[in-house]
Every structure is written in C-alpha cells, then in structure tokens.
C-alpha positions in Angstrom: 1.7 -22.8 -9.2 -1.3 -20.8 -10.4 -1.8 -17.0 -10.0 -4.9 -15.4 -8.6 -5.7 -11.8 -9.4 -6.9 -9.8 -6.4 -9.3 -6.9 -7.0 -11.5 -4.8 -4.8 -13.7 -1.7 -5.4 -12.6 -0.6 -1.9 -9.2 0.5 -3.3 -8.6 2.7 -6.4 -8.9 1.0 -9.8 -5.6 0.4 -11.5 -4.5 3.5 -13.5 -2.3 1.4 -15.8 -1.6 -2.1 -17.0 -1.3 -3.8 -13.6 -3.5 -5.6 -11.1 -4.1 -4.4 -7.5 -2.5 -7.6 -6.3 -1.5 -11.0 -7.4 -1.5 -14.1 -5.3 0.9 -17.0 -6.0 0.7 -19.8 -3.5 0.5 -18.3 0.0 2.2 -15.0 -1.1 0.4 -11.9 -2.2 2.2 -9.2 -4.1 0.6 -5.8 -3.6 0.9 -3.2 -6.3 1.8 0.3 -5.3 -0.9 2.4 -3.8 -1.0 6.2 -3.8 -3.4 8.5 -1.8 -6.3 8.2 -4.2 -9.8 8.0 -2.8 -11.3 4.8 -4.4 -14.8 6.4 -4.7 -13.8 9.6 -6.3 -10.3 8.8 -7.7 -9.2 12.2 -6.2 -5.9 12.5 -4.4 -6.1 13.1 -0.7 -5.0 16.6 0.3 -1.6 16.8 2.1 1.0 14.3 3.2 -0.8 13.2 6.4 -4.1 12.5 4.5 -2.2 10.8 1.7 -0.3 8.5 4.0 -3.6 7.5 5.7 -5.3 6.9 2.4 -2.4 4.7 1.2 -2.7 2.5 4.3 -6.5 2.4 3.8 -6.0 1.3 0.2 -3.5 -1.3 1.1 -5.7 -2.5 3.9 -8.6 -2.9 1.4 -6.5 -5.0 -1.0 -5.2 -7.1 1.9 -8.8 -7.8 3.0 -9.7 -8.8 -0.6 -6.9 -11.4 -0.4 -8.3 -12.6 3.0 -5.5 -11.0 4.9 -4.7 -7.9 7.0 -2.0 -5.3 7.1 -0.5 -7.3 9.9 0.2 -10.1 7.4 2.6 -7.8 5.5 6.1 -9.3 5.5 7.7 -6.5 3.4 6.7 -2.9 2.9 8.3 -0.5 0.4 7.7 3.2 0.9 8.4 5.8 -1.7 8.5 9.4 -0.6 9.1 12.6 -2.7 10.4 14.2 0.5 12.2 12.0 3.0 11.5 14.6 5.6 8.1 13.0 5.9 9.7 9.7 7.1 8.9 10.3 10.8 5.3 11.0 10.0 5.1 7.7 8.0 6.5 5.9 11.1 3.9 7.5 13.4 1.0 6.7 11.1 2.3 3.2 10.4 2.2 2.5 14.1 -1.5 3.3 14.1 -2.2 0.7 11.3 0.2 -2.1 12.2 1.2 -4.0 15.3 4.4 -5.7 16.2 6.2 -7.6 14.8 6.4 -5.1 12.0 7.3 -6.1 8.4 10.7 -5.6 6.9 10.7 -2.2 5.2 12.5 0.1 2.8 12.0 3.8 2.5 13.1 5.4 -0.7 13.3 9.0 -1.8 12.1 9.6 -5.3 11.8 12.6 -7.6 8.2 12.1 -8.5 5.2 9.7 -8.3 2.1 9.2 -10.4 -0.5 11.9 -10.2 1.9 14.1 -8.2 1.4 11.9 -5.2 3.7 12.6 -2.2 3.8 8.9 -1.1 3.4 5.4 -2.6 3.7 2.1 -0.9 3.7 -1.5 -2.1 4.3 -4.8 -0.2 4.3 -8.5 0.1 1.8 -10.4 2.2 2.2 -13.9 3.6 -1.0 -15.9 4.0 0.9 -18.7 5.8 0.0 -19.1 9.4 
C-alpha cells in the first residue's frame, strides 16, 4: 500500500522531522498538534484558546485529507495539567458529534514550545 503525505497551510508547518499527516489506504494518521496559530506560528494564550486552536489545526489537516473531525476514530490528548480535562471535554463537544472517537487523555511533564495541550489522532476515510 502506498503512503500519501497530507499537508495544508491552514495548520502550522511541521516544527521537526515529521509530516502533518500520512494516509495509508483509507486510514490517516494525524501528527500531534499544539496551539500554534498557522499564520503567525505564535502559541495561543491560555488553555481555553490552546484547546480551540488545537481542534482548528486538527480540523484543517482532516480537511486536507478530505475528511472531517467526525471521521476521527482515535484521539490522543496530552495535557500538562490533567485538571484541564473537563475543559477539553466541553470544547471537544463543540467540535465533534456522536458517536465520539475512542480516546486517551495523558498527563505529561511538558510539551513542545511550552504548550499546555497537544492532540493527535487516527482518521478513517472508509464510509
């Protein structure tokens, strides 16, 4: 099976040796997104704004793969403070509809660029 690299200018450019997403067959693997504004590459201010920017970045990459956030089958959430878990749930409900993807929420010591949240996921293009 061949791989297709997914890229969009509507999400932050990779800040390392990785692609925004890779499609293999009908599965798209989304790289981690943090709360960087794609136009300025400046981190959103505060946890609420960072969570929203992360979802906007993931949404842009999904759209570049001809999918949507509702095509997510697995979402991984990395938080520097698990006390923000409920806020993630609330905002996630604004971006996704049921049935929700499988999910993990993991507390971490730190994230790139001092981000407070990072998310990655897997998208299914199968109908």
